[in-house]
C-alpha positions in Angstrom: 5.2 -14.2 -55.9 2.9 -15.6 -58.9 5.0 -13.8 -61.6 8.2 -15.2 -59.8 7.6 -18.7 -59.9 6.2 -18.0 -63.5 9.4 -17.0 -64.6 11.7 -19.0 -63.0 9.7 -21.6 -64.8 10.1 -19.9 -67.6 13.8 -19.6 -67.8 14.0 -23.4 -66.5 12.4 -24.1 -70.0 14.0 -22.0 -72.2 17.2 -23.5 -71.1 16.6 -26.9 -70.7 14.9 -27.1 -74.3 18.0 -24.7 -75.5 19.9 -27.9 -74.4 17.9 -30.3 -75.7 18.0 -28.5 -78.9 21.3 -27.6 -79.3 22.8 -30.3 -78.3 20.5 -32.6 -80.8 21.7 -30.2 -83.8 25.1 -31.4 -82.7 24.2 -34.8 -83.0 22.2 -33.9 -86.2 25.0 -32.3 -87.6 27.0 -35.7 -86.7 24.9 -37.6 -89.3 22.5 -38.5 -86.4 19.2 -37.0 -88.2 16.5 -39.6 -87.2 17.6 -39.7 -83.8 18.0 -36.8 -82.9 14.5 -35.8 -83.6 12.8 -38.5 -81.9 15.7 -37.4 -79.3 13.7 -33.5 -79.5 10.5 -34.5 -79.1 11.5 -36.9 -76.4 13.7 -33.7 -74.9 11.1 -30.8 -74.9 8.2 -33.4 -74.2 10.2 -34.1 -70.4 10.7 -30.6 -70.2 7.6 -29.4 -70.3 5.8 -31.6 -68.6 9.0 -31.0 -65.4 8.5 -27.4 -66.2 4.6 -27.8 -65.5 5.0 -30.0 -62.6 7.7 -27.2 -61.5 5.1 -24.2 -61.8 2.8 -26.1 -60.2 4.8 -26.9 -57.2 6.4 -23.3 -57.4 3.0 -21.9 -57.3 1.4 -23.6 -54.2 4.8 -22.9 -52.5 4.8 -19.2 -53.1 1.1 -19.2 -52.4 1.8 -21.0 -48.9 4.5 -17.6 -48.1 2.5 -15.6 -49.2 -0.6 -16.7 -47.1 2.4 -16.9 -44.4 3.8 -13.4 -44.8 0.8 -12.0 -44.3 -0.6 -13.5 -41.8 3.1 -12.7 -39.8 2.4 -9.3 -40.9 -1.5 -9.1 -39.7 -0.2 -10.7 -36.3 2.7 -8.1 -36.2 0.2 -5.3 -37.2 -2.2 -6.7 -34.9 0.8 -6.5 -32.0 1.8 -3.2 -32.6 -2.1 -2.3 -32.2 -2.2 -4.0 -29.1 1.0 -2.5 -27.2 0.0 0.9 -28.6 -3.2 0.4 -27.0 -1.6 -0.6 -23.7 1.1 2.2 -23.6 -2.2 4.4 -24.0 -4.0 2.7 -21.1 -0.8 2.7 -19.3 -0.6 6.7 -19.8 -4.1 7.2 -18.8 -4.3 5.4 -15.8 -5.0 7.2 -12.5 -3.0 4.5 -10.6 1.3 3.8 -11.1 2.1 1.1 -12.9 5.6 -0.7 -12.6 7.5 -3.2 -13.8 11.0 -4.8 -12.7 13.7 -6.8 -13.5 14.8 -8.9 -11.1 17.3 -6.7 -9.5 14.3 -4.5 -9.0 15.4 -1.9 -11.6 12.6 -0.5 -13.3 12.0 -1.2 -16.7 8.7 0.2 -17.3 6.7 2.7 -15.7 3.5 4.5 -16.4 3.6 8.7 -16.1 2.1 8.6 -12.9 4.7 6.0 -11.2 7.3 8.9 -12.3 5.1 11.6 -10.9 4.7 9.7 -8.1 8.3 9.4 -7.1 9.2 13.2 -8.4 10.7 11.3 -11.6 10.8 11.9 -15.3 9.0 9.3 -17.7 12.7 9.3 -18.6 14.4 9.2 -15.9 12.6 6.9 -14.2 13.5 3.9 -16.3 16.5 2.0 -15.0 16.5 3.3 -11.0 16.5 1.3 -8.9 13.2 0.3 -6.7 14.7 -0.4 -3.7 16.0 3.3 -3.1 12.9 4.3 -2.7 11.8 2.1 0.6 11.4 4.0 3.5 13.1 0.8 5.4 16.3 -0.6 4.7 15.2 -4.1 3.8 12.2 -2.7 1.9 12.2 -4.4 -1.3 13.1 -7.9 0.6 10.4 -8.2 3.1 8.0 -6.8 -0.9 9.4 -9.7 -2.7 9.3 -12.1 0.8 5.5 -11.3 0.6 5.0 -12.1 -2.6 6.9 -15.7 -2.1 5.1 -16.6 1.0 1.8 -15.7 -0.9 2.3 -17.8 -4.2 3.8 -15.0 -6.1 0.8 -12.6 -6.2 0.1 -9.5 -3.2 -2.6 -7.2 -2.8 -3.4 -4.0 -0.8 0.5 -4.4 -0.1 0.8 -1.2 2.1 4.4 0.5 2.9 5.9 3.8 3.3 7.8 4.9 0.1 10.2 8.2 0.0 10.4 10.3 -3.4 12.9 11.4 -4.8 13.1 15.2 -2.4 12.7 13.1 0.6 9.4 13.0 1.4 7.5 10.5 1.5 4.3 8.7 1.4 1.9 5.6 1.2 1.2 3.1 -1.8 -0.6 0.2 -1.7 0.0 -2.3 -4.2 -1.0 -5.3 -6.4 1.6 -6.9 -7.7 2.6 -10.4 -8.8 6.1 -12.3 -10.4 6.2 -12.3 -14.1 7.8 -15.1 -15.5 8.5 -16.3 -19.1 7.3 -19.4 -21.0 9.6 -21.8 -18.6 8.2 -20.5 -15.5 11.3 -19.0 -14.7 10.8 -15.6 -12.6 11.6 -12.6 -14.9 10.9 -9.6 -12.8 8.0 -7.7 -11.0 5.0 -6.4 -12.3 2.1 -4.2 -10.5 0.0 -1.2 -9.8 -0.3 0.7 -7.0 -2.0 3.6 -5.5 -0.7 6.8 -3.4 -3.1 5.9 -0.2 -1.4 8.6 2.0 -4.7 10.4 3.0 -6.7 7.2 3.5 -3.4 6.1 5.6 -3.6 9.2 7.8 -6.9 9.1 8.2 -7.3 5.7 9.1 -4.8 6.4 11.8 -6.6 9.1 13.3 -9.8 7.0 12.9 -7.8 4.3 15.2 -6.4 7.3 17.7 -9.7 8.9 18.3 -11.3 5.4 19.0 -8.9 5.6 22.1 -9.0 9.1 22.6 -10.7 12.0 23.6 -11.0 14.2 20.5 -11.2 17.6 22.4 -8.8 17.1 24.6 -6.4 14.3 23.2 -6.5 12.3 26.6 -7.0 8.7 26.9 -11.2 8.3 26.4 -13.4 6.1 28.6 -13.3 2.7 26.5 -9.2 3.4 26.9 -9.0 4.1 30.2 -10.8 1.3 31.3 -9.0 -1.2 29.1 -5.7 0.2 31.1 -7.5 -0.3 34.4 -7.9 -3.9 32.9 -4.3 -4.5 32.3 -3.4 -2.5 35.5 -5.6 -4.7 37.9 -3.4 -7.7 35.7 0.0 -6.5 36.3 -1.0 -5.8 40.2 -2.1 -8.9 40.5 0.7 -10.6 38.9 3.7 -8.3 40.5 1.7 -8.1 44.0 2.0 -4.5 43.4 -0.7 -1.8 43.9 -2.1 1.2 42.4 -4.4 4.2 42.7 -7.4 5.0 40.6 -8.2 9.4 41.3 -11.6 9.9 39.8 -12.1 14.3 39.4 -14.9 16.6 38.4 -14.4 20.3 37.8 -16.4 22.4 40.4 -17.6 25.8 38.9 -17.6 24.7 34.9 -21.0 24.8 34.3 -21.1 28.7 35.4 -18.1 28.8 33.1 -20.6 27.2 30.1 -23.4 29.2 31.0 -21.6 32.9 31.2 -19.2 32.6 28.5 -20.5 29.2 26.3 -19.1 26.0 25.6 -16.1 26.8 23.4 -14.8 28.8 26.2 -15.9 25.9 28.2 -14.0 23.0 25.7 -10.8 25.8 26.2 -11.2 25.7 30.3 -11.1 21.5 29.7 -8.5 21.5 27.2 -6.5 23.7 29.4 -7.3 21.5 32.4 -5.8 18.6 30.8 -2.5 20.0 29.6 -1.8 21.0 33.5 -3.0 17.1 34.6 -0.3 16.1 31.6 1.8 18.2 33.0 2.6 17.3 36.3 2.0 13.4 35.9 4.7 10.6 35.1 4.7 9.4 31.3 3.9 6.2 33.5 0.4 7.5 34.5 -3.0 7.4 32.6 -4.7 10.2 32.0 -8.2 10.2 30.8 -11.4 12.5 29.9 -14.5 10.0 31.2 -17.0 12.4 29.4 -18.3 15.7 30.3 -15.9 17.6 33.3 -15.0 14.6 34.5 -11.4 13.3 34.5 -9.8 9.9 35.9 -6.2 9.6 36.8 -4.4 5.9 37.4 -1.4 6.1 39.2 1.1 3.3 39.1 4.1 1.5 40.1 3.5 0.6 43.8 2.2 3.5 44.8 1.4 3.7 48.2 -1.5 6.2 50.1 0.8 8.9 50.8 2.2 9.2 48.1 -1.6 8.8 45.7 -2.7 11.7 48.5 0.5 13.9 47.7 -0.4 13.1 43.7 -4.1 13.8 44.2 -3.3 17.8 46.2 -1.0 18.6 43.5 -3.5 17.7 41.1 -6.1 20.3 43.3 -3.6 22.7 43.7 -2.9 22.6 39.9 -6.2 23.2 38.6 -7.4 26.2 41.2 -4.7 28.3 39.5 -6.6 31.2 37.6 -7.6 30.2 34.0 -6.6 32.5 31.5 -9.2 35.3 30.2 -11.8 34.0 32.8 -13.4 35.6 36.2 -14.7 33.0 37.4 -12.7 30.2 39.3 -12.9 26.3 38.6 -11.4 23.5 41.0 -11.7 19.7 41.2 -13.4 17.5 43.3 -11.5 14.1 43.5 -11.7 10.8 45.1 -9.3 7.9 45.4 -9.2 4.5 45.8 -6.1 2.2 46.4 -6.1 -1.3 44.7 -6.7 -3.9 46.2 -7.8 -2.4 49.3 -10.8 -0.6 48.2 -11.4 -3.5 45.1 -10.3 -5.6 43.2 -12.5 -5.7 39.8 -12.4 -2.7 37.3 -16.3 -1.9 38.1 -15.9 -2.0 42.2 -12.9 0.6 41.9 -14.3 2.9 39.7 -17.9 2.9 41.5 -15.8 3.8 44.8 -13.8 6.6 43.3 -17.0 8.0 41.8 -18.4 7.7 45.2 -15.6 9.5 47.2 -15.5 12.2 44.4 -19.7 12.9 45.4 -18.3 13.3 48.9 -16.0 15.9 48.1 -18.6 17.7 46.6 -21.0 17.1 49.4 -18.2 18.3 51.9 -17.5 21.5 50.1 -15.7 20.9 46.7 -12.0 21.6 45.8 -10.6 18.8 48.5 -9.9 15.0 48.2 -12.1 12.1 49.7 -10.8 8.7 50.1 -12.8 5.6 49.7 -15.5 4.5 52.5 -14.8 0.9 51.7 
């Protein structure tokens, strides 16, 4: 840069002096020598002074430009290094990084993102992320959630579809990207495959209300449904029946064949109960070898008795692989005649069941209330 300034000033000085001296030689040849000498001195002095000023100015300007270019080059190098570092981080992320434009087309994605959707890092670019939502309006709901939460969502869970049609759950942290003027230009975020976690949570929710062995309702869920049944019956002025049953001879099965065979018997009994009852009826394993059944829908005592006798007959059938017999003692109460609250109904059905056991087992007894 400085050598360029020197060359420019040198060229200017040479040409200017050549002009001054050359023109003055012409004047001298015309007989104006004394005047020419003075003009030469003044002209050369002017040229040298302006050349010096021009050289100083050009030197400063070129130095400033050199510093600017060096700063720009340094900035570009740092930017390139930052982009390389970002790309390296994105490529090594265990989670799926993605960036889309306003139309939902993927403009940048990590290899993990491509793998999750059954694509390659090259084929994923330009694809529409809306095509991977299981719900047809899945992306619209996602964008609405972003806007409602101020442009950013955390732990947004949604079911997605891979290229081969298989589905999986993701949890996404994302935000709306904006340009320097604040206008939206797309969406960027990180997603994690939470399919295993989702299934575990579903399993835990299921087990919270179901018996792990038989799949029937557990005591907590049954009591909750009983409360709802009471509320519905009061509102609609209906009745319902509550049956409580205990297996006769089940202890002998456990003592003779072990608890594993006892579990098989419980599963078989649960299947038999589910097979003869309506979908609207609720069947629960209350613990051990005790079961409870809720018969709703304006049921009469005669109809409830018929169902209870059918249950007793079904359970009394021979069990596969067992030389021991198992039967059922059943107690029954009717709402509202035998009680209007859950505790009274459960206690009445339980007492009726124990009375059935005392009176010979394998039979039905109604509440003594």
